C-alpha positions as CSV (number, residue, x, y, z in Angstrom):
1,X,60.2,33.8,-3.7
2,X,56.6,33.9,-4.7
3,X,54.4,36.9,-4.2
4,X,51.5,37.5,-1.8
5,X,49.4,34.6,-3.1
6,X,52.0,31.9,-2.9
7,X,50.0,29.9,-0.3
8,X,46.6,30.4,-2.0
9,X,44.8,28.7,-4.8
10,X,42.8,30.3,-7.6
11,X,41.8,33.7,-6.3
12,X,40.9,36.0,-9.2
13,X,42.2,39.1,-7.4
14,X,42.8,41.9,-9.9
15,X,41.9,39.5,-12.8
16,X,44.7,37.0,-11.9
17,X,44.2,33.3,-11.0
18,X,47.0,31.4,-9.3
19,X,47.1,27.6,-8.7
20,X,49.7,25.1,-7.7
21,X,51.5,26.9,-4.9
22,X,54.9,25.5,-3.9
23,X,56.3,24.5,-7.3
24,X,59.7,25.7,-8.3
25,X,58.5,26.0,-11.9
26,X,55.8,28.4,-13.1
27,X,53.8,28.7,-16.3
28,X,51.9,31.9,-17.2
29,X,49.2,31.7,-19.8
30,X,48.1,34.6,-21.9
31,X,44.6,34.4,-23.5
32,X,43.5,35.4,-26.9
33,X,41.1,38.2,-28.1
34,X,37.5,37.9,-27.0
35,X,38.0,35.3,-24.3
36,X,39.3,35.8,-20.8
37,X,41.8,34.0,-18.5
38,X,39.2,31.3,-18.0
39,X,39.9,29.8,-21.4
40,X,42.9,28.2,-19.8
41,X,41.0,26.4,-17.1
42,X,41.6,22.9,-18.6
43,X,45.4,23.6,-18.7
44,X,45.4,25.2,-15.2
45,X,43.7,22.2,-13.6
46,X,45.8,19.6,-15.3
47,X,49.2,21.3,-14.8
48,X,48.8,22.8,-11.3
49,X,49.6,19.5,-9.7
50,X,53.1,19.9,-11.1
51,X,53.6,23.6,-11.7
52,X,52.6,26.9,-10.4
53,X,50.0,28.1,-13.0
54,X,49.1,31.8,-13.4
55,X,46.4,33.2,-15.7
56,X,45.3,36.9,-16.0
57,X,43.0,39.1,-18.0
58,X,44.2,41.3,-20.8
59,X,42.9,44.9,-21.2
60,X,39.4,44.9,-22.6
61,X,38.6,41.4,-21.2
62,X,37.2,40.0,-18.0
63,X,37.6,42.3,-15.0
64,X,39.1,44.9,-17.4
65,X,36.1,44.7,-19.8
66,X,35.5,48.4,-19.5
67,X,38.9,49.2,-21.1
68,X,40.1,48.7,-24.6
69,X,43.0,46.5,-25.5
70,X,46.4,48.2,-25.6
71,X,49.8,46.5,-26.0
72,X,51.6,48.5,-23.3
73,X,49.3,47.7,-20.4
74,X,49.0,44.1,-21.7
75,X,52.8,43.6,-21.4
76,X,52.8,45.4,-18.1
77,X,50.2,43.0,-16.7
78,X,52.2,40.0,-17.9
79,X,55.2,41.5,-16.2
80,X,53.3,42.0,-13.0
81,X,52.0,38.4,-13.1
82,X,55.5,37.1,-13.3
83,X,57.0,39.5,-10.8
84,X,54.3,39.0,-8.1
85,X,53.1,35.4,-8.6
86,X,56.2,33.4,-9.6
87,X,59.8,33.2,-8.4
88,X,60.8,35.7,-11.0
89,X,60.8,33.6,-14.2
90,X,58.2,31.5,-16.0
91,X,57.4,29.6,-19.1
92,X,55.0,31.8,-21.0
93,X,52.2,30.3,-23.2
94,X,50.2,32.6,-25.5
95,X,47.4,31.9,-28.0
96,X,46.4,34.3,-30.8
97,X,46.6,37.8,-29.4
98,X,48.2,36.3,-26.3
99,X,50.9,34.9,-28.5
100,X,51.8,38.3,-29.8
101,X,51.8,39.7,-26.2
102,X,54.0,36.9,-25.1
103,X,56.4,37.5,-27.9
104,X,56.6,41.2,-27.2
105,X,57.2,40.5,-23.5
106,X,60.0,38.0,-24.2
107,X,61.6,40.5,-26.5
108,X,61.7,43.1,-23.8
109,X,62.3,40.8,-20.8
110,X,64.0,37.6,-22.0
111,X,65.8,37.0,-18.7
112,X,62.4,36.3,-17.0
113,X,61.1,33.8,-19.7
114,X,62.2,30.2,-19.3
115,X,60.5,29.2,-22.5
116,X,57.8,30.3,-25.0
117,X,54.8,28.4,-26.4
118,X,53.1,30.3,-29.2
119,X,49.8,29.2,-30.7
120,X,47.8,30.8,-33.5
121,X,50.3,33.6,-33.8
122,X,52.7,32.5,-36.5
123,X,51.6,35.1,-39.0
124,X,54.0,38.0,-39.0
125,X,51.8,41.1,-39.6
126,X,54.1,43.0,-41.8
127,X,54.0,43.7,-45.5
128,X,50.8,42.3,-47.1
129,X,49.8,40.8,-43.8
130,X,49.9,44.2,-42.2
131,X,47.3,45.5,-44.7
132,X,45.2,42.4,-44.1
133,X,45.4,42.7,-40.3
134,X,44.4,46.4,-40.4
135,X,41.5,45.7,-42.8
136,X,40.2,42.7,-40.8
137,X,40.4,44.8,-37.6
138,X,38.6,47.7,-39.2
139,X,35.8,45.4,-40.5
140,X,35.5,43.8,-37.1
141,X,35.2,47.2,-35.4
142,X,32.4,48.2,-37.8
143,X,30.6,44.9,-37.3
144,X,30.7,45.0,-33.6
145,X,30.2,48.7,-33.0
146,X,26.4,48.3,-32.9
147,X,25.1,46.4,-29.9
148,X,23.2,44.0,-32.1
149,X,26.4,43.0,-33.9
150,X,28.3,42.6,-30.7
151,X,25.6,40.4,-29.2
152,X,25.5,38.3,-32.3
153,X,29.2,37.5,-32.1
154,X,28.8,36.9,-28.3
155,X,26.1,34.3,-29.0
156,X,28.3,32.6,-31.6
157,X,31.2,32.5,-29.1
158,X,29.0,31.0,-26.4
159,X,27.7,28.4,-28.8
160,X,31.2,27.5,-29.8
161,X,32.2,26.9,-26.2
162,X,29.1,24.8,-25.5
163,X,29.9,22.6,-28.5
164,X,33.3,21.7,-27.1
165,X,33.7,18.5,-25.0
166,X,34.4,20.4,-21.7
167,X,33.5,19.6,-18.1
168,X,30.3,21.4,-17.2
169,X,31.8,23.6,-14.6
170,X,34.7,24.7,-16.9
171,X,32.2,25.5,-19.6
172,X,30.1,27.5,-17.2
173,X,33.1,29.5,-15.9
174,X,34.3,30.3,-19.4
175,X,30.8,31.5,-20.4
176,X,30.2,33.4,-17.2
177,X,33.5,35.3,-17.6
178,X,32.1,36.7,-20.9
179,X,33.0,37.1,-24.6
180,X,34.4,40.4,-25.7
181,X,33.9,40.7,-29.5
182,X,35.0,44.3,-29.9
183,X,38.5,43.6,-28.7
184,X,39.3,41.5,-31.7
185,X,39.1,44.7,-33.8
186,X,40.5,46.9,-31.1
187,X,43.7,44.8,-30.9
188,X,44.4,45.1,-34.7
189,X,46.3,48.4,-34.7
190,X,48.6,47.2,-31.9
191,X,49.6,44.1,-33.8
192,X,49.6,45.3,-37.4
193,X,53.1,46.4,-38.7
194,X,55.0,44.9,-35.8
195,X,57.8,42.5,-36.8
196,X,57.1,39.8,-34.2
197,X,59.3,37.3,-36.1
198,X,62.2,39.7,-35.7
199,X,61.4,40.1,-32.1
200,X,61.2,36.4,-31.6
201,X,64.7,36.0,-33.1
202,X,66.1,38.0,-30.3
203,X,64.8,35.6,-27.6
204,X,67.5,33.1,-26.6
205,X,65.4,30.5,-24.9
206,X,63.4,27.5,-26.3
207,X,60.3,28.2,-28.3
208,X,57.5,25.8,-29.3
209,X,55.1,26.9,-32.1
210,X,52.0,24.9,-31.3
211,X,49.2,25.3,-33.8
212,X,45.9,23.6,-34.8
213,X,46.0,21.9,-38.2
214,X,42.8,23.7,-39.4
215,X,44.0,27.2,-38.4
216,X,44.7,28.0,-42.0
217,X,45.3,31.7,-41.6
218,X,47.0,32.1,-38.2
219,X,49.4,29.2,-38.6
220,X,50.8,30.6,-41.9
221,X,54.5,31.0,-41.8
222,X,54.8,28.6,-38.8
223,X,58.0,27.0,-40.0
224,X,59.6,30.4,-40.8
225,X,58.5,31.5,-37.4
226,X,60.2,28.6,-35.6
227,X,63.3,28.9,-37.8
228,X,63.6,32.5,-36.8
229,X,63.7,31.5,-33.1
230,X,67.1,30.6,-31.7
231,X,65.8,27.3,-30.4
232,X,62.4,26.8,-32.2
233,X,60.2,23.8,-33.1
234,X,56.8,23.4,-34.7
235,X,54.1,21.0,-33.6
236,X,50.7,20.7,-35.1
237,X,47.5,19.3,-33.4
238,X,45.5,17.3,-35.9
239,X,41.9,18.1,-36.7
240,X,41.6,21.3,-34.7
241,X,41.4,24.9,-35.4
242,X,42.5,28.3,-34.0
243,X,41.5,27.9,-30.3
244,X,43.3,24.6,-30.1
245,X,43.7,24.5,-26.3
246,X,39.9,24.2,-25.9
247,X,39.3,22.0,-29.0
248,X,41.7,19.3,-27.8
249,X,42.5,20.4,-24.2
250,X,44.2,17.2,-23.1
251,X,46.5,16.9,-26.1
252,X,47.4,20.6,-25.9
253,X,48.2,20.3,-22.2
254,X,50.4,17.2,-22.9
255,X,52.4,19.2,-25.5
256,X,53.0,22.0,-23.1
257,X,53.9,19.6,-20.3
258,X,56.4,17.8,-22.6
259,X,57.9,21.1,-23.7
260,X,58.5,22.1,-20.1
261,X,59.9,18.7,-19.1
262,X,62.1,18.0,-22.2
263,X,63.2,21.3,-23.4
264,X,62.9,23.9,-20.6
265,X,64.1,21.7,-17.8
266,X,67.1,20.5,-19.8
267,X,68.5,24.0,-19.9
268,X,68.7,24.4,-16.1
């Protein structure tokens, strides 16, 4: 059965929000670098009428902003979210860095993952992409090490959120939860060199690779990624970029809902 928050709504305790108590199906969302669990608010609100929806902060973000990103505690927090706030299994949705965390978790704990949705994380950071990932991370760390550089990226992030067509209260919660520019660079060493495509191939459940059309870098290799999965499929959202869940939130939510209804539910 569900953990201690099964009869509660969004609570934020320990950087975890839970909504939709009582459903026998759970969806756990894993955010990308720089943002927090609040980036999933549009999906949480729309899906919590049908499903139990759980979001949480990764190391270095939100309530854990005084830390630095590390893969091990990130996977541990995803594990805890599923163990304590679901009935023991969940569909796991990850975007960007969250997609790599979700893949790593499904590789280690496939029996607890009903299905995977991976966005903006089709690039496999091995070979030449390992070099690029390490270089990009290093440049990002240098650029955001000075406070002035960090604040400049924060301002760009806040402006990007304000330019989305989001309800005012959702926009405010995302902005109030903060932008964490340094974690983009800090995450690089924990992604670079890892064969996530090989790890994905070991996961036996259904996988949806769901990318934005204009995400030219991070959707590279999407068809190879889906083909490596034992039950994979690619879908592309037209006219949007990397953070596609906020760029076209209703469409993104519909694709996740359809995946759960049509491909995950069919396996039970």
